[in-house]
C-alpha positions in Angstrom: -2.0 -10.9 0.8 -3.3 -8.4 3.2 -1.5 -5.1 4.0 -1.7 -4.4 7.7 -0.7 -1.5 9.9 -0.3 -3.4 13.1 3.0 -3.5 14.9 4.4 -7.0 15.0 4.2 -7.2 18.8 0.4 -6.4 18.7 -0.4 -8.6 15.7 -0.2 -11.9 17.8 -2.6 -10.5 20.4 -5.0 -9.2 17.7 -5.0 -12.5 15.9 -5.5 -14.5 19.1 -8.4 -12.3 20.0 -10.0 -12.8 16.6 -10.0 -9.1 15.8 -8.9 -9.5 12.2 -11.5 -10.3 9.6 -11.1 -12.3 6.4 -11.4 -10.0 3.3 -13.2 -12.8 1.4 -16.0 -13.7 3.9 -15.5 -11.5 7.0 -14.8 -14.6 9.1 -12.3 -14.6 12.0 -8.6 -14.9 11.1 -6.4 -17.1 13.3 -2.6 -17.6 13.4 -1.4 -20.1 10.9 2.4 -20.1 10.8 4.7 -17.8 8.9 5.5 -17.1 5.2 9.0 -17.3 3.8 11.4 -14.7 5.2 12.7 -12.1 2.8 14.6 -8.8 2.7 12.8 -5.7 1.5 14.9 -2.9 0.1 13.8 0.5 1.5 16.3 3.3 1.7 18.2 0.6 3.6 17.3 -3.1 3.8 14.8 -4.5 6.3 14.1 -8.2 7.0 10.5 -9.4 6.9 8.9 -12.7 8.0 5.2 -12.2 7.3 2.6 -13.9 9.5 0.1 -16.2 7.9 -3.5 -16.5 9.0 -6.3 -18.8 8.2 -10.0 -17.9 8.1 -12.3 -20.0 10.4 -15.2 -19.3 8.0 -14.1 -20.1 4.5 -10.7 -21.7 5.2 -8.8 -19.3 3.0 -5.2 -18.5 4.1 -3.7 -15.0 4.0 -0.2 -13.5 4.3 -0.3 -10.5 6.6 2.2 -8.1 5.1 3.5 -5.0 6.9 2.3 -1.8 5.1 5.9 -0.7 4.4 6.3 -3.8 2.1 4.4 -4.1 -1.2 3.1 -7.6 -2.2 5.3 -9.4 -4.8 7.9 -6.6 -4.8 11.5 -6.6 -3.6 11.4 -2.9 -2.9 9.3 -1.2 -0.2 6.6 1.5 -0.2 8.9 4.5 0.4 11.2 3.6 -2.6 8.4 2.8 -5.1 6.4 5.8 -3.8 9.3 8.1 -4.5 9.6 6.7 -8.0 5.9 7.3 -8.7 6.1 10.8 -7.3 9.2 11.6 -9.5 7.5 10.1 -12.6 4.4 12.1 -12.0 6.6 15.2 -12.2 7.9 14.1 -15.6 11.2 12.5 -14.5 12.2 9.5 -16.7 12.8 6.0 -15.5 16.5 6.0 -16.0 17.0 9.2 -14.0 14.8 7.8 -11.2 16.7 4.5 -11.3 20.0 6.4 -10.8 18.6 8.5 -7.9 17.1 5.4 -6.2 20.1 3.2 -7.0 17.8 0.6 -8.7 18.1 -1.2 -12.1 16.3 0.8 -14.8 14.3 -2.2 -15.8 12.9 -2.5 -12.3 11.9 1.1 -12.1 10.4 0.9 -15.6 8.3 -2.1 -14.4 7.0 -0.2 -11.4 6.0 2.8 -13.6 4.3 0.6 -16.2 2.3 -1.2 -13.5 1.4 2.1 -11.9 0.4 3.6 -15.2 -1.8 0.6 -16.0 -3.5 0.9 -12.7 -3.5 4.7 -12.5 -7.3 5.2 -13.2 -8.3 2.6 -10.6 -5.7 3.9 -8.1 -7.1 7.4 -8.6 -10.6 6.2 -8.2 -9.8 4.2 -5.0 -7.9 7.1 -3.5 -10.6 9.6 -4.3 -13.2 7.4 -2.7 -11.1 7.1 0.4 -10.3 10.8 0.5 -14.0 11.8 0.4 -15.0 9.0 2.8 -12.4 10.4 5.3 -13.1 14.0 4.6 -16.7 14.6 3.2 -16.0 18.3 3.0 -13.0 17.9 0.7 -13.1 20.3 -2.2 -12.6 19.4 -5.9 -9.3 17.7 -6.7 -7.5 19.6 -9.5 -6.1 17.5 -12.4 -2.3 17.0 -12.4 -2.0 16.7 -16.2 -1.5 12.9 -16.6 -3.2 9.8 -15.4 -0.3 8.9 -13.2 0.0 12.4 -11.9 -3.7 12.4 -11.1 -3.4 9.1 -9.3 -0.3 10.2 -7.3 -2.1 13.5 -6.3 -5.3 11.6 -5.3 -3.1 9.1 -3.2 -1.4 12.0 -1.4 -4.8 13.7 -0.7 -6.2 10.4 0.7 -3.1 9.9 2.9 -3.4 13.5 4.1 -7.2 13.0 4.8 -6.4 9.9 6.9 -3.8 11.9 9.0 -6.2 14.8 9.5 -9.0 12.4 10.6 -7.0 10.0 12.8 -3.9 12.1 13.7 -0.3 11.4 12.9 0.7 7.8 13.3 3.9 5.9 12.9 3.2 4.9 9.3 4.5 7.2 6.7 2.5 8.6 3.8 3.4 5.8 1.3 2.7 3.1 3.9 -0.7 4.6 4.4 -1.2 4.6 0.6 -0.3 0.9 0.6 -3.0 0.2 3.3 -5.6 2.2 1.5 -5.0 0.7 -1.9 -4.4 -2.9 -0.8 -0.9 -3.0 -2.0 -0.4 0.0 -4.4 0.9 -1.8 -7.4 -0.6 -5.2 -6.5 -4.2 -4.2 -7.1 -7.0 -2.1 -5.7 -9.5 -3.2 -3.0 -13.2 -2.5 -3.1 -14.2 1.1 -2.1 -14.7 2.0 1.5 -18.3 1.7 2.9 
């Protein structure tokens, strides 16, 4: 799955023009139907029917997922991001679950996944932050691996905004783009 920050109305034109590259081989992606429709829980509910694309080079297929959705998760970036921010401040999963109106087991799963990936999330976000702002000073430790990761993610999103200006995507959407899905994995570093 690829997280993209292209408005649906522009995605078709971008795909038709061959302007999206395959992450596996850098070949040209072309439209290839749609993935299954689903609802994503944000602070409300939003329907999603992701576009599929096929690579003309290697033949791999990819689901192009809006940046506000997180691969393989029912909840969106703003909800999971809030949970991570609260957890990095020491709030427990049951309290977070009540605040976000989600099952405690779901929130606990997000936090476990984020804690497992915290070092790689921090490293990815730090590389992005310095790639976007080479004059960025030292990043102060937040006191925990998850706290360090959340702080680095916020700095990377802020560096993106300072470099490219405010855009429609929110901070957690930008984090999903930069990390390749937040809880789903971490992409290679920027070049």
